[in-house]
C-alpha positions as CSV (number, residue, x, y, z in Angstrom):
1,X,104.7,92.3,95.5
2,X,107.6,90.7,97.3
3,X,107.7,87.2,98.9
4,X,108.4,89.0,102.3
5,X,105.0,90.6,102.1
6,X,103.4,87.2,101.4
7,X,105.0,85.6,104.3
8,X,104.3,88.6,106.6
9,X,100.6,88.5,105.3
10,X,100.2,84.9,106.4
11,X,101.4,85.9,110.0
12,X,99.3,89.1,110.3
13,X,95.6,88.4,110.2
14,X,93.6,91.3,108.8
15,X,90.2,89.6,108.7
16,X,89.2,91.5,112.0
17,X,87.8,95.0,111.1
18,X,89.8,96.7,113.7
19,X,93.0,95.4,112.4
20,X,92.1,96.3,108.9
21,X,91.3,99.7,109.8
22,X,94.5,100.0,111.9
23,X,96.7,99.4,109.0
24,X,94.6,101.5,106.6
25,X,94.7,104.4,109.1
26,X,98.5,104.1,109.6
27,X,98.9,104.1,105.7
28,X,97.6,107.7,105.8
29,X,100.3,108.6,108.3
30,X,101.7,108.2,111.7
31,X,99.3,107.9,114.6
32,X,99.3,106.8,118.4
33,X,97.2,104.1,119.6
34,X,94.5,106.3,121.3
35,X,94.1,108.3,118.1
36,X,93.7,105.0,116.1
37,X,90.9,103.9,118.6
38,X,89.1,107.3,118.2
39,X,89.5,107.1,114.3
40,X,88.1,103.5,114.3
41,X,85.1,104.4,116.5
42,X,84.4,107.5,114.3
43,X,84.4,105.3,111.1
44,X,82.6,102.2,112.4
45,X,80.5,103.5,115.2
46,X,82.2,100.8,117.6
47,X,85.0,101.8,119.9
48,X,87.7,99.1,119.9
49,X,89.4,98.3,123.3
50,X,93.0,98.8,123.9
51,X,93.3,95.1,124.0
52,X,92.3,95.0,120.4
53,X,94.8,97.7,119.3
54,X,97.9,97.6,121.2
55,X,98.8,94.0,120.9
56,X,98.1,94.1,117.2
57,X,100.4,97.3,116.9
58,X,103.1,95.3,118.8
59,X,102.7,92.5,116.4
60,X,103.1,94.9,113.4
61,X,106.3,96.3,114.9
62,X,107.6,92.8,115.6
63,X,106.9,91.7,112.0
64,X,108.6,94.8,110.7
65,X,105.6,96.3,108.9
66,X,105.4,99.2,111.4
67,X,107.8,101.2,113.6
68,X,107.2,102.8,116.9
69,X,108.8,106.1,118.2
70,X,108.3,107.9,121.4
71,X,107.4,111.5,120.8
72,X,106.6,114.7,122.8
73,X,107.1,115.4,126.4
74,X,104.9,112.6,127.6
75,X,106.7,110.0,125.3
76,X,103.6,108.9,123.4
77,X,104.3,106.0,121.2
78,X,103.6,107.0,117.5
79,X,103.3,104.1,115.0
80,X,104.1,104.4,111.3
81,X,104.0,101.8,108.5
82,X,107.4,100.7,106.9
83,X,107.8,100.1,103.3
84,X,106.7,96.5,103.8
85,X,103.7,97.7,105.6
86,X,102.7,100.0,102.9
87,X,103.0,97.1,100.4
88,X,100.8,95.1,102.8
89,X,98.1,97.8,102.6
90,X,98.3,98.1,98.9
91,X,98.0,94.3,98.6
92,X,94.9,94.3,100.7
93,X,93.4,97.3,98.8
94,X,94.0,95.5,95.5
95,X,92.2,92.4,96.7
96,X,89.4,94.4,98.1
97,X,89.0,96.1,94.7
98,X,89.0,92.8,92.9
99,X,86.2,91.5,95.2
100,X,84.2,94.7,94.8
101,X,84.6,94.8,90.9
102,X,83.4,91.1,90.9
103,X,80.4,92.0,92.9
104,X,79.3,94.8,90.7
105,X,80.6,93.7,87.3
106,X,77.0,92.7,86.2
107,X,75.7,96.2,87.1
108,X,78.3,97.9,85.0
109,X,77.1,99.5,81.6
110,X,79.1,100.6,78.7
111,X,78.8,104.0,77.1
112,X,77.4,103.5,73.5
113,X,79.6,106.1,72.1
114,X,83.0,106.1,73.8
115,X,82.9,102.5,75.6
116,X,83.9,103.7,79.0
117,X,82.4,101.9,82.0
118,X,79.5,103.5,83.8
119,X,79.4,102.4,87.5
120,X,76.5,104.7,88.5
121,X,74.2,107.2,86.8
122,X,74.8,107.7,83.1
123,X,72.6,109.4,80.5
124,X,69.9,107.6,78.6
125,X,68.6,108.6,75.3
126,X,66.5,106.6,72.8
127,X,66.9,103.4,75.0
128,X,70.7,103.6,74.8
129,X,73.1,104.4,77.7
130,X,75.9,107.1,77.5
131,X,78.3,108.3,80.1
132,X,77.3,111.9,79.5
133,X,75.2,114.3,77.4
134,X,78.1,114.9,75.1
135,X,78.5,111.3,74.1
136,X,74.8,111.0,73.4
137,X,74.9,114.2,71.2
138,X,77.9,112.7,69.2
139,X,76.0,109.5,68.2
C-alpha cells in the first residue's frame, strides 16, 4: 500500500455506509450516479439521496481515486475507480476482514485430522470435529 493511498484515505471518509458502498460498487465496474443510488437501495433497503452520492463522487474524482467520463447520447457521467481507488478499496476490505476475523476467532474450530479452520458446520464424530466425512474416516 502506497503512502499516497494512506494520505487519500485520511481525506476520504468511508465511515458512512453510502460512501463505503459507493466505492465498493465502483470496484466492480463503472457506474453512473443514479445506478449507484439504485444499487445501494437494493443492498441496504434505504435509498440514498443525490446529495449523499454526487458530492462524494466529485470528491473521489478531485482526489484522483475515481475518474468521470460522459457517455451516450445524453452525456451521462460514468464513474470508474483509478488504480489508487482500487488500492483504497483493497485496503478497506483487508481492514474489514481483520475486524471480522477478530470477531469470530473464538468460534473457529480446527479439523482434528488436517488442521484446516472450520468457520461453520463441520462434521462431528466421537466428540471430535472434522471439516468433512473424509477427514473423520481417515482418523
